C-alpha positions as CSV (number, residue, x, y, z in Angstrom):
1,M,-4.3,19.7,-21.8
2,T,-3.6,21.7,-24.9
3,S,-7.0,23.0,-25.4
4,A,-8.4,24.5,-28.7
5,P,-11.4,26.3,-29.9
6,E,-13.1,22.8,-30.4
7,V,-15.1,22.1,-27.7
8,E,-15.9,18.7,-28.8
9,A,-12.4,17.6,-29.4
10,N,-11.8,19.2,-25.8
11,L,-14.5,16.9,-24.1
12,A,-13.2,13.9,-25.7
13,T,-9.4,14.9,-24.5
14,A,-10.5,15.0,-21.2
15,R,-12.6,12.3,-21.1
16,G,-9.4,10.2,-22.0
17,L,-7.5,12.2,-19.2
18,L,-10.6,11.3,-16.3
19,E,-10.4,7.4,-17.6
20,R,-7.0,7.0,-16.9
21,A,-6.9,9.1,-13.5
22,R,-10.1,6.5,-12.7
23,A,-8.1,3.8,-13.6
24,E,-4.8,4.6,-11.8
25,G,-7.1,4.7,-8.6
26,A,-7.9,8.4,-8.5
27,Q,-11.0,9.3,-6.3
28,L,-10.7,13.2,-7.2
29,A,-9.7,14.8,-10.5
30,A,-9.1,18.3,-11.5
31,L,-8.8,19.5,-15.0
32,P,-7.2,22.9,-16.1
33,E,-8.6,26.1,-16.4
34,N,-10.6,26.8,-20.3
35,F,-10.1,22.9,-20.5
36,A,-13.4,22.9,-22.5
37,I,-12.5,25.8,-25.0
38,M,-9.5,27.9,-25.8
39,G,-11.2,30.5,-28.6
40,R,-9.1,31.7,-31.3
41,K,-10.7,35.4,-30.2
42,E,-11.3,35.8,-26.0
43,T,-15.5,36.5,-27.2
44,D,-15.3,33.0,-28.2
45,K,-15.9,31.7,-24.5
46,V,-19.2,34.5,-24.5
47,D,-20.4,32.5,-27.6
48,A,-20.1,29.4,-26.0
49,A,-21.4,30.3,-22.4
50,E,-24.0,28.0,-20.6
51,L,-26.9,28.6,-18.5
52,P,-26.0,27.2,-15.1
53,G,-27.4,23.4,-14.7
54,E,-27.2,23.5,-18.7
55,G,-25.6,23.1,-21.4
56,P,-23.2,20.4,-23.2
57,I,-19.9,21.0,-21.4
58,Q,-21.6,20.7,-17.6
59,A,-23.5,17.6,-19.1
60,F,-20.2,15.9,-19.9
61,L,-18.7,16.6,-16.4
62,G,-22.0,15.1,-14.7
63,H,-21.9,12.1,-16.8
64,C,-17.8,11.5,-16.5
65,A,-18.6,11.8,-12.7
66,R,-21.2,9.4,-12.8
67,E,-20.1,6.9,-15.2
68,L,-16.6,6.8,-13.8
69,G,-17.5,6.9,-10.1
70,L,-15.3,10.0,-9.5
71,W,-15.3,13.4,-7.8
72,I,-14.2,16.2,-10.8
73,I,-13.2,19.9,-10.7
74,G,-14.0,21.0,-13.8
75,G,-11.5,23.5,-14.6
76,T,-13.5,26.7,-15.8
77,I,-16.1,27.0,-17.9
78,P,-17.9,29.9,-19.1
79,L,-21.3,30.6,-17.5
80,R,-23.6,33.3,-18.5
81,V,-24.0,35.9,-16.0
82,E,-27.3,38.1,-15.6
83,N,-27.4,41.8,-17.1
84,E,-24.3,41.0,-18.6
85,P,-24.7,40.1,-22.3
86,K,-20.6,40.6,-23.4
87,R,-19.5,38.9,-20.2
88,V,-19.3,35.5,-18.5
89,A,-18.1,33.9,-15.4
90,S,-15.3,31.9,-15.3
91,A,-16.7,29.1,-12.9
92,S,-15.2,26.3,-11.5
93,L,-17.6,23.5,-10.7
94,V,-17.4,20.4,-8.6
95,F,-19.3,17.0,-9.2
96,D,-19.7,14.6,-6.9
97,E,-19.4,10.7,-7.9
98,R,-23.3,10.6,-8.8
99,G,-22.6,13.6,-11.2
100,R,-24.3,16.2,-9.1
101,C,-22.8,20.0,-9.2
102,V,-22.2,20.2,-5.3
103,G,-19.7,23.5,-5.4
104,R,-19.0,26.9,-7.9
105,Y,-16.4,29.0,-7.7
106,D,-16.4,32.4,-9.9
107,K,-12.6,33.6,-10.4
108,I,-12.1,36.8,-8.6
109,H,-8.8,38.1,-9.9
110,L,-8.9,38.8,-13.6
111,F,-5.6,38.7,-15.5
112,D,-5.7,42.3,-16.6
113,V,-1.9,43.0,-17.3
114,G,0.9,43.8,-19.6
115,I,4.0,41.2,-20.2
116,P,6.9,42.6,-21.5
117,N,9.4,41.3,-23.9
118,K,12.8,42.7,-23.1
119,D,14.6,41.5,-26.3
120,Q,11.4,42.2,-28.8
121,P,9.4,44.7,-27.2
122,E,6.8,44.9,-30.3
123,R,5.9,41.2,-28.8
124,D,5.1,42.6,-25.5
125,E,1.9,40.5,-24.8
126,R,-1.0,42.2,-23.0
127,Y,-4.4,40.8,-21.8
128,R,-7.6,42.1,-20.5
129,E,-9.6,39.1,-19.3
130,S,-12.3,41.5,-17.8
131,A,-13.5,42.5,-21.2
132,T,-15.1,38.9,-21.5
133,V,-15.2,37.9,-18.1
134,A,-17.1,39.2,-14.7
135,P,-15.4,38.8,-11.9
136,G,-16.6,36.7,-8.9
137,S,-16.8,37.8,-5.0
138,E,-16.9,34.8,-2.9
139,P,-14.4,32.4,-1.7
140,K,-15.5,28.6,-1.6
141,V,-14.9,25.5,-0.1
142,V,-16.3,22.5,-1.0
143,P,-16.3,18.9,1.4
144,T,-14.8,16.2,-0.6
145,P,-13.9,12.5,0.1
146,C,-10.5,13.6,-0.1
147,G,-10.6,16.7,2.3
148,R,-12.2,20.1,2.3
149,V,-10.8,21.6,-1.4
150,G,-10.6,25.6,-1.4
151,M,-11.4,26.9,-5.0
152,A,-9.1,29.5,-6.7
153,V,-8.0,30.1,-10.6
154,C,-4.8,30.9,-11.9
155,Y,-4.2,34.4,-11.4
156,D,-5.8,34.0,-8.1
157,V,-2.4,32.7,-7.2
158,R,-1.1,35.9,-6.7
159,F,-3.3,36.9,-3.7
160,P,-2.4,35.1,-0.7
161,E,-5.1,36.8,1.1
162,L,-7.5,34.9,-0.7
163,F,-6.3,31.5,0.3
164,R,-5.8,32.5,4.2
165,V,-9.7,33.0,4.0
166,L,-9.9,29.3,2.3
167,E,-7.5,28.1,5.1
168,Q,-9.7,29.7,7.6
169,Q,-12.7,28.2,6.4
170,G,-11.6,24.7,6.8
171,A,-9.6,24.4,3.4
172,E,-7.1,21.2,3.3
173,I,-6.5,20.9,-0.5
174,L,-6.6,24.1,-2.5
175,S,-7.6,23.8,-6.2
176,L,-5.8,25.8,-8.7
177,P,-6.8,25.1,-12.4
178,S,-4.3,27.6,-14.3
179,A,-3.6,28.8,-18.3
180,F,-0.2,30.5,-17.0
181,T,1.4,32.3,-20.2
182,A,4.6,30.8,-20.7
183,P,6.8,34.2,-19.6
184,T,4.8,34.6,-16.2
185,G,4.8,30.8,-15.8
186,K,8.8,30.0,-16.1
187,A,9.0,33.3,-13.8
188,H,6.8,32.5,-11.0
189,W,4.3,29.5,-11.8
190,E,5.9,26.8,-9.2
191,L,7.4,29.5,-6.4
192,L,3.9,30.6,-6.1
193,V,2.2,27.3,-6.0
194,R,4.7,26.3,-3.5
195,A,4.1,29.0,-1.3
196,R,0.3,28.6,-1.1
197,A,1.0,25.5,0.2
198,V,3.3,26.4,2.7
199,E,1.7,29.2,3.9
200,N,-1.4,27.3,4.5
201,L,-0.1,23.7,5.2
202,C,-1.9,22.6,2.2
203,Y,-1.8,20.3,-0.7
204,V,-2.5,22.3,-3.9
205,L,-4.0,20.4,-7.2
206,A,-2.7,22.7,-10.0
207,P,-3.6,21.0,-13.3
208,A,-2.2,23.3,-16.1
209,Q,-2.9,24.3,-19.8
210,S,0.3,23.6,-21.7
211,G,2.2,24.3,-24.8
212,L,1.4,26.2,-28.1
213,H,-2.3,26.7,-28.4
214,P,-4.1,27.2,-32.4
215,N,-4.9,30.9,-31.2
216,G,-0.9,31.4,-31.1
217,R,-0.7,31.6,-27.1
218,E,1.7,29.8,-25.4
219,T,0.7,28.3,-22.1
220,W,3.3,27.5,-19.6
221,G,2.1,24.0,-18.2
222,D,3.9,22.0,-15.5
223,S,1.1,20.6,-13.7
224,L,1.8,19.9,-10.2
225,I,0.5,18.1,-7.0
226,V,2.4,19.9,-3.8
227,D,2.0,18.8,-0.6
228,P,1.7,20.8,2.8
229,W,5.4,21.2,3.3
230,G,5.9,22.5,-0.1
231,Q,7.1,19.7,-1.8
232,V,6.5,18.8,-5.4
233,V,4.8,15.4,-5.3
234,V,4.8,14.9,-9.1
235,R,4.5,17.2,-11.8
236,I,3.8,17.0,-15.5
237,A,6.4,18.9,-17.2
238,D,6.3,17.9,-20.8
239,P,4.0,20.1,-23.1
240,G,0.7,18.3,-24.2
241,P,-1.7,15.7,-22.2
242,G,-0.9,14.4,-19.5
243,V,-2.3,12.9,-16.0
244,A,-0.6,13.4,-12.7
245,V,-1.6,11.4,-9.5
246,A,-0.9,11.5,-5.8
247,E,-1.9,10.3,-2.5
248,I,-3.6,12.9,0.0
249,D,-2.7,11.7,3.4
250,R,-4.9,13.9,5.7
251,T,-3.5,12.2,9.0
252,V,0.1,13.3,8.1
253,Q,-1.2,17.0,7.2
254,Q,-3.0,17.2,10.5
255,E,-0.1,15.5,12.3
256,L,2.2,18.2,10.7
257,R,-0.2,21.3,11.4
258,E,0.3,20.0,15.2
259,R,3.5,19.8,14.9
260,F,4.3,22.9,13.2
261,P,1.6,25.0,14.2
262,A,2.0,28.4,12.1
263,L,-1.5,28.7,11.2
264,T,-2.2,29.4,15.3
265,H,0.9,31.4,15.7
266,R,-0.5,34.4,13.0
267,R,-0.8,37.7,14.8
268,F,-2.4,39.8,11.9
269,G,-5.6,38.0,11.0
270,I,-8.0,38.6,8.1
271,A,-11.9,38.6,8.5
272,P,-13.2,35.9,6.6
273,P,-16.3,36.6,4.3
274,A,-19.3,34.3,5.9
275,A,-18.8,31.1,4.6
276,S,-21.7,29.6,2.0
277,S,-24.0,26.7,2.8
């Protein structure tokens, strides 16, 4: 998607893409980070924030899931945080085919970085996501008909220890809705996505924002579905809206994990946080 500041227009675009995915046989669909709003200002997401369980964006996701008979990972949406009037949670919500919200992950690692422009230093890009987003703290794995989905968002991809915890909690698929910048995406996006797949012998669903947005920001795009051997099964390389559909074969995945048991050969473990129910 190339989301804009207007929530209703973004939801209409998302609805069309979800209908296309369902028509192509999808059981599980994932939308990009910030699919419902890419504001002209970072504070716009605070103004659009919803209470957990209430609001038009969450209602939209529930209605689409129920009407299409489709499991949906709702990219990220801004949810209000108690005692944080100027910040929101960047929440990735999972809805089942009956339209019920059955999982929530709040983005843990926030994008507070400066990206140098070697050719035009005056055009350096600086981001401080923590000014408007409160970080999450809990890894999340959600059972779905396609497999157990470990949740992550965008900048999280640079922190492999999170994905190791998700794998240890039973993840077979990794969800990575993103809005990567053009410079960092060109340098690292595919490399990082494929690395997380290989390290954990997991499928990765990586739906991304793409192209030039009305706020002047350019996102890298290149939405990917990657298999547990690190191969790109399908991608959307062109800017603008699109749908990528692939088969998740958990039998092949399990055979691969048995023949190539790197996950059991680890010598330095990570103690995972207690899994939520």
